[in-house]
GUZADO-593841 format. One record per residue (C-alpha): x, y, z. Coordinates in Angstrom, 2 decimals, padded with zeros to 5 digits. Example, Ala and Ser with C-alpha at 12.3 -4.5 7.8 and 13.67 -1.06 7.14 Angstrom:
2
        xx        yy        zz
    012.30   -004.50    007.80
    013.67   -001.06    007.14
//
This chain:
101
        xx        yy        zz
   -006.23   -006.19   -003.72
   -009.40   -007.72   -005.09
   -009.28   -010.92   -007.09
   -011.96   -012.96   -008.79
   -011.58   -015.70   -006.14
   -009.06   -017.34   -003.83
   -007.72   -019.54   -006.63
   -006.80   -016.47   -008.71
   -005.07   -014.91   -005.74
   -003.03   -018.04   -004.98
   -002.11   -018.56   -008.62
   -000.81   -015.00   -008.79
    001.21   -015.32   -005.58
    002.77   -018.64   -006.61
    003.40   -017.74   -010.25
    007.09   -017.84   -011.09
    006.80   -016.98   -014.79
    007.23   -013.23   -014.15
    008.99   -011.09   -011.55
    006.90   -009.24   -008.96
    003.47   -010.33   -010.18
    001.70   -008.63   -007.25
    003.28   -005.29   -008.09
    002.30   -005.70   -011.75
   -001.27   -006.39   -010.61
   -001.22   -003.30   -008.37
   -000.06   -001.11   -011.28
   -002.74   -002.40   -013.65
   -005.43   -002.14   -011.00
   -004.49    001.46   -010.22
   -004.53    002.37   -013.91
   -007.89    000.67   -014.45
   -009.76    001.89   -011.37
   -008.83    005.58   -011.50
   -010.45    007.90   -014.04
   -007.13    009.21   -015.40
   -006.67    008.08   -019.00
   -002.94    008.78   -019.45
   -000.51    008.05   -016.64
    002.84    009.63   -016.03
    005.30    007.12   -014.53
    006.18    009.48   -011.69
    002.52    009.85   -010.67
    002.06    006.08   -010.71
    005.21    005.55   -008.64
    004.17    008.17   -006.10
    000.69    006.68   -005.66
    002.03    003.14   -005.39
    004.80    004.12   -002.99
    002.30    005.77   -000.66
   -000.19    002.93   -000.66
    001.79   -000.21   -001.45
    004.29   -001.11    001.23
    005.68   -004.46    000.12
    008.35   -002.93   -002.14
    009.93    000.46   -002.35
    008.68    001.79   -005.67
    010.20    004.56   -007.76
    009.62    005.73   -011.32
    012.41    003.57   -012.76
    010.85    000.37   -011.38
    007.38    001.28   -012.61
    008.70    002.25   -016.03
    010.61   -001.01   -016.36
    007.54   -003.07   -015.48
    005.27   -001.08   -017.82
    007.68   -001.63   -020.72
    007.32   -005.39   -020.26
    003.49   -005.35   -020.11
    002.88   -004.61   -023.79
   -000.28   -006.71   -023.95
   -002.15   -004.44   -021.55
   -000.38   -001.07   -021.66
    000.29    001.27   -024.55
    003.19    003.73   -024.54
    002.08    007.16   -025.72
    005.34    009.07   -025.25
    008.37    008.59   -023.00
    007.20    008.09   -019.40
    003.50    008.33   -020.35
    001.40    005.18   -020.61
   -002.24    004.33   -021.24
   -004.21    001.18   -020.48
   -005.43   -000.65   -023.58
   -009.23   -000.95   -023.98
   -009.26   -004.75   -023.59
   -007.72   -004.42   -020.11
   -010.72   -002.50   -018.77
   -012.98   -005.57   -018.78
   -012.39   -008.96   -017.22
   -009.68   -010.20   -014.87
   -006.30   -008.51   -014.94
   -004.55   -011.77   -014.15
   -004.54   -012.76   -017.82
   -002.23   -009.83   -018.62
    000.25   -010.63   -015.86
    001.05   -014.32   -016.11
    002.80   -015.81   -019.11
    000.33   -018.70   -019.30
   -002.57   -016.28   -019.66
   -004.54   -017.82   -016.78
//
């Protein structure tokens, strides 16, 4: 995971305002850095499960987290999500924490 600096990384790891902030960051980063515009929840879960070993990830977990991230993700149809344009620029940390760091 790449962060803006060590402070951002530590603030994300110690943030208790949301559950699984590192997984939320991994989801947003994957959606932002890959050229796919619309993401199926099953594709996201498969890619995260193969590359992210801290938690066991399935489509239900990813879908639940995406439903709570309404500031950065837009739901197109059931199980299909798209990253909002404002999430493509700047740090992703502001969409994860409740304080908006």
